[in-house]
C-alpha positions in Angstrom: 0.0 0.0 0.0 2.6 2.6 1.2 6.3 2.5 1.0 9.2 4.9 1.5 12.7 3.9 0.4 15.6 5.9 1.7 13.6 9.2 1.8 15.4 12.4 2.6 13.8 15.8 2.8 15.7 19.1 3.4 14.0 22.4 3.3 15.5 25.5 1.5 16.6 27.0 4.8 18.7 24.0 5.4 16.4 22.2 7.9 16.7 18.5 7.7 13.2 17.2 8.1 13.6 13.5 7.1 16.8 11.5 6.9 17.0 8.2 5.0 13.5 7.0 6.1 12.6 3.5 4.9 9.3 1.8 5.9 6.2 0.0 4.6 2.6 0.2 5.6 0.1 -2.4 4.5 -3.5 -1.9 3.4 -5.8 -1.7 6.4 -3.2 -0.9 9.0 -3.7 1.7 11.8 -0.4 3.5 12.4 0.5 6.0 15.1 3.3 8.4 13.9 4.9 9.6 17.1 7.6 12.2 17.9 8.3 15.5 19.5 7.6 18.8 17.7 10.0 19.1 14.9 10.7 15.4 14.6 9.4 15.2 11.1 5.9 13.8 11.6 4.1 16.4 9.6 6.7 16.4 6.8 6.4 12.7 6.5 2.7 13.0 6.0 3.1 15.8 3.5 5.6 13.7 1.5 3.1 10.9 1.4 0.2 12.9 0.0 2.4 15.0 -2.3 2.4 18.4 -0.6 6.2 18.3 -0.2 8.7 16.8 -2.7 11.6 14.7 -1.5 15.2 15.4 -2.2 16.2 11.8 -2.4 14.4 8.4 -2.3 11.1 6.9 -3.5 7.6 7.3 -2.2 4.8 5.0 -3.3 1.1 5.1 -2.4 -0.9 2.3 -3.9 -0.2 2.5 -7.7 1.2 6.1 -7.4 4.9 6.9 -7.5 4.4 10.1 -5.5 8.0 11.3 -5.8 7.6 11.5 -9.6 4.2 13.1 -9.8 3.6 16.6 -11.2 0.9 18.9 -9.9 -1.8 17.6 -12.3 -1.2 14.0 -11.2 -1.0 15.0 -7.5 -4.6 16.4 -7.7 -5.7 12.9 -9.0 -3.9 11.3 -6.0 -5.6 13.5 -3.5 -9.0 12.4 -4.8 -8.1 8.9 -3.4 -7.0 10.0 0.1 -8.3 12.0 3.0 -6.5 14.5 5.3 -7.5 15.8 8.7 -5.6 18.6 10.3 -5.3 19.9 13.9 -7.2 23.1 13.2 -10.2 21.6 11.4 -10.1 24.0 8.4 -13.9 24.2 8.1 -15.6 27.0 6.1 -17.4 29.2 8.7 -19.9 30.5 6.1 -21.1 27.1 5.0 -23.3 24.7 7.0 -22.0 21.3 8.1 -23.7 19.7 5.1 -22.2 22.2 2.6 -18.7 21.8 4.1 -18.8 18.1 3.4 -20.7 18.3 0.1 -18.2 20.7 -1.3 -15.6 18.0 -1.5 -17.8 15.9 -3.7 -19.0 18.9 -5.8 -15.4 19.9 -6.8 -14.6 16.4 -7.9 -17.7 16.1 -10.2 -19.6 13.6 -8.0 -23.1 13.0 -9.3 -25.4 15.7 -7.8 -28.2 13.3 -7.1 -26.0 11.1 -4.9 -24.3 13.8 -2.8 -27.0 14.1 -0.2 -26.8 10.4 0.7 -23.0 10.4 0.8 -22.9 13.4 3.1 -25.5 11.8 5.5 -23.5 8.5 5.4 -20.3 10.3 6.4 -22.0 12.2 9.2 -23.5 9.0 10.5 -20.1 7.4 10.7 -18.9 10.2 13.0 -22.1 10.4 15.0 -23.2 13.9 13.8 -26.1 13.4 11.5 -28.2 15.7 13.8 -25.8 18.6 13.1 -26.2 18.5 9.3 -27.7 22.0 9.0 -25.7 23.7 11.8 -22.8 26.1 11.2 -19.3 25.2 12.5 -19.5 28.1 15.1 -22.5 26.3 16.7 -20.4 23.1 17.2 -17.9 22.3 19.9 -14.2 21.7 19.1 -14.7 17.9 19.2 -17.7 18.2 17.0 -15.8 20.3 14.5 -13.1 17.8 14.3 -15.6 15.0 13.7 -17.1 17.1 10.9 -13.6 17.5 9.4 -13.2 13.7 9.6 -16.5 13.3 7.8 -15.4 15.6 5.1 -12.1 13.7 4.7 -13.9 10.3 4.3 -17.0 11.3 2.3 -15.3 10.2 -1.0 -14.3 6.8 0.5 -10.5 7.4 0.5 -8.1 4.4 0.5 -5.9 6.2 3.1 -6.8 8.7 5.8 -3.9 10.9 7.1 -4.6 12.6 10.4 -2.0 15.3 11.5 -2.3 15.8 15.3 -6.1 15.6 15.1 -6.5 15.7 18.9 -4.0 18.5 19.5 -6.6 21.2 20.3 -8.9 19.0 22.3 -9.4 18.0 26.0 -8.7 14.3 26.9 -12.3 13.2 26.7 -12.8 14.7 23.2 -9.4 13.5 22.1 -10.4 9.9 23.1 -13.7 10.3 21.2 -11.8 11.3 18.0 -9.5 8.4 18.4 -12.4 6.0 18.6 -13.9 7.4 15.5 -10.6 7.0 13.6 -10.3 3.4 14.7 -13.9 2.8 13.7 -13.0 4.1 10.2 -10.0 1.9 10.1 -12.1 -1.2 10.9 -14.2 -0.4 7.9 -11.1 -1.0 5.7 -9.5 2.4 5.4 -5.8 2.6 6.2 -5.2 5.3 8.9 -2.0 7.1 9.7 -2.3 9.4 12.7 0.5 11.7 13.8 0.5 12.4 17.6 2.7 13.2 20.5 0.2 11.9 23.0 1.4 8.6 24.4 -1.8 8.3 26.5 -3.9 7.9 23.4 -1.6 5.1 22.1 -1.9 3.4 25.4 -5.7 3.5 25.3 -6.0 1.9 21.8 -2.7 0.2 21.0 -1.6 -0.3 17.4 1.6 -0.1 15.3 3.8 2.8 16.4 6.4 4.5 14.1 8.6 7.0 15.9 10.7 9.8 14.5 13.5 11.8 16.1 15.2 14.7 14.3 14.0 13.3 11.0 15.2 9.8 11.6 13.0 6.7 12.0 14.1 5.5 15.4 11.4 3.0 16.4 8.9 0.8 14.5 6.8 -1.3 16.9 4.1 -3.7 15.8 0.8 -3.8 17.7 2.0 -6.9 19.5 5.2 -5.2 20.6 3.3 -2.1 21.7 0.9 -4.2 23.8 3.8 -6.0 25.4 5.3 -2.6 26.5 1.9 -1.5 27.8 1.4 -4.7 29.8 4.8 -4.2 31.3 3.9 -0.7 32.4 0.6 -1.9 33.9 2.2 -4.8 35.7 0.2 -7.3 33.8 1.0 -10.2 31.5 -0.5 -10.7 28.1 -0.2 -13.8 25.9 0.3 -12.5 22.4 
């Protein structure tokens, strides 16, 4: 599904964001991308969905060689993926329905099917009752779930979530995490950047960790659960 081979990314100001990163992510995985601020998490996501070009190495997502794609082809790629940001990025002058429908409208989705697709996406995140509200009338947690509905309305093969719980209190953060895992169980590959270890502990999965642009740890779900069991003083048979 996703592979990076010896990927290096250096910005024009000389900042080394990624250094010789090699990894593979299979279809249907849920992956936590961990690391401190400045470790390269956001850059790695941007490289995967084509917002940033690599200096060296190869990036592949499904059948797309992302490192070779021009702007026209990148737009085609983005129709197959979903992206969720920390700051929601909702249009304040549009209703919840229109915020989500807009994604389908700009990609030429049949007009007669848009209503059903929007309702389906909102049902997945538990917000069908907010369909005609404006973002300002929704809480932070609700706005993030709306942003998730917008990101999945076109049935992406991969959902990238860049610190989606960063602006939320622990209760709402856990609610968002459960929504993302639910989406993953429906078959969508999910890659979530986070610095919050408590979320990983609540719902363990594969963990990829970056430090100063280098991939320093890659733990399978089994390894992660073993670490968690050790912290809790319990024993798991895995």
